[in-house]
Residue frames as qw, qx, qy, qz and C-alpha x, y, z in Angstrom:
[[0.096, -0.119, -0.410, -0.899, -43.83, -9.43, 52.11],
 [0.335, -0.476, -0.760, -0.289, -47.15, -10.74, 53.39],
 [0.345, -0.572, -0.532, 0.521, -47.10, -9.01, 56.62],
 [0.105, -0.211, 0.137, 0.962, -46.38, -5.69, 54.86],
 [0.175, -0.227, -0.592, -0.753, -49.43, -6.13, 52.73],
 [0.217, -0.543, -0.769, 0.258, -51.84, -6.42, 55.74],
 [0.069, -0.486, -0.186, 0.851, -51.86, -2.56, 55.74],
 [0.163, 0.153, -0.483, -0.847, -53.36, -2.47, 52.25],
 [0.698, 0.180, 0.282, -0.633, -56.96, -3.14, 51.08],
 [0.739, 0.071, 0.669, 0.036, -57.95, -6.27, 49.21],
 [0.590, 0.677, 0.339, 0.282, -58.14, -4.30, 45.91],
 [0.502, -0.530, 0.092, 0.678, -55.24, -2.39, 45.23],
 [0.405, 0.884, 0.028, -0.231, -54.70, 0.65, 42.90],
 [0.793, 0.499, -0.094, 0.336, -51.88, 0.69, 40.31],
 [0.026, 0.807, -0.354, 0.472, -50.11, 3.36, 42.40],
 [0.713, -0.513, 0.405, -0.254, -50.18, 0.91, 45.48],
 [0.962, 0.106, 0.177, 0.177, -48.89, -1.98, 43.40],
 [0.536, 0.687, -0.235, 0.432, -46.05, 0.21, 41.97],
 [0.306, -0.739, 0.426, -0.423, -45.07, 1.07, 45.62],
 [0.885, -0.270, 0.353, -0.134, -45.13, -2.64, 46.74],
 [0.914, 0.301, 0.159, 0.220, -43.25, -3.90, 43.75],
 [0.310, -0.707, 0.242, 0.588, -40.92, -0.89, 43.58],
 [0.493, 0.236, 0.634, 0.547, -41.59, -0.61, 39.87],
 [0.128, 0.265, -0.108, -0.950, -42.59, 2.33, 37.50],
 [0.634, 0.392, 0.286, -0.602, -45.73, 2.68, 35.61],
 [0.556, 0.522, -0.528, -0.374, -44.34, 1.31, 32.33],
 [0.112, 0.214, -0.962, 0.129, -43.04, -1.91, 34.05],
 [0.389, 0.142, 0.731, -0.543, -46.38, -2.43, 35.71],
 [0.651, 0.483, 0.016, -0.586, -48.30, -2.05, 32.53],
 [0.428, 0.434, -0.765, -0.207, -45.93, -4.52, 30.80],
 [0.095, -0.100, 0.945, -0.296, -46.48, -6.98, 33.55],
 [0.570, 0.330, 0.463, -0.593, -50.29, -6.60, 33.09],
 [0.600, 0.569, -0.269, -0.493, -50.22, -6.74, 29.36],
 [0.360, 0.383, -0.843, -0.114, -48.00, -9.93, 29.40],
 [0.798, -0.306, -0.376, -0.358, -50.32, -11.56, 31.80],
 [0.447, 0.203, -0.659, 0.570, -47.61, -11.84, 34.52],
 [0.065, 0.179, 0.603, -0.775, -49.85, -9.98, 36.84],
 [0.051, -0.588, -0.785, -0.187, -53.66, -10.43, 36.81],
 [0.017, -0.253, -0.222, 0.942, -55.54, -7.01, 36.75],
 [0.166, 0.635, 0.738, 0.159, -58.74, -5.39, 35.95],
 [0.097, 0.292, 0.128, 0.943, -59.98, -2.03, 34.87],
 [0.126, -0.675, -0.629, 0.366, -62.16, 0.08, 37.21],
 [0.128, 0.946, 0.118, -0.275, -63.04, 3.07, 35.03],
 [0.485, 0.816, -0.284, 0.135, -59.69, 4.44, 33.79],
 [0.277, -0.682, 0.628, -0.252, -57.67, 2.88, 36.61],
 [0.647, 0.162, -0.745, 0.004, -56.08, -0.54, 36.75],
 [0.628, -0.542, 0.346, -0.438, -56.86, -2.51, 39.89],
 [0.539, 0.263, -0.798, 0.059, -55.15, -5.67, 41.31],
 [0.805, -0.510, -0.150, -0.263, -56.58, -8.08, 43.80],
 [0.338, -0.726, 0.575, -0.171, -54.14, -8.48, 46.73],
 [0.846, -0.161, 0.507, -0.023, -54.30, -12.30, 46.42],
 [0.808, 0.561, 0.100, 0.149, -53.34, -12.12, 42.68],
 [0.120, 0.891, -0.394, 0.189, -50.28, -9.95, 43.80],
 [0.597, -0.546, 0.556, -0.190, -49.29, -12.66, 46.07],
 [0.933, 0.224, 0.279, 0.035, -49.03, -15.17, 43.26],
 [0.431, 0.824, -0.363, 0.063, -45.93, -13.40, 41.83]]
């Protein structure tokens, strides 16, 4: 999975994270809300640092 992520920027959009993890929006938001995935808001959009995604 790590080689695949080299094509993505260091800060990922929620759409990119959904593609990488093959999950839907509701599942992604549950992961964020539960603390399983560390994320932050940029305006109205959730963003995830690539290194936080690798910790899954």
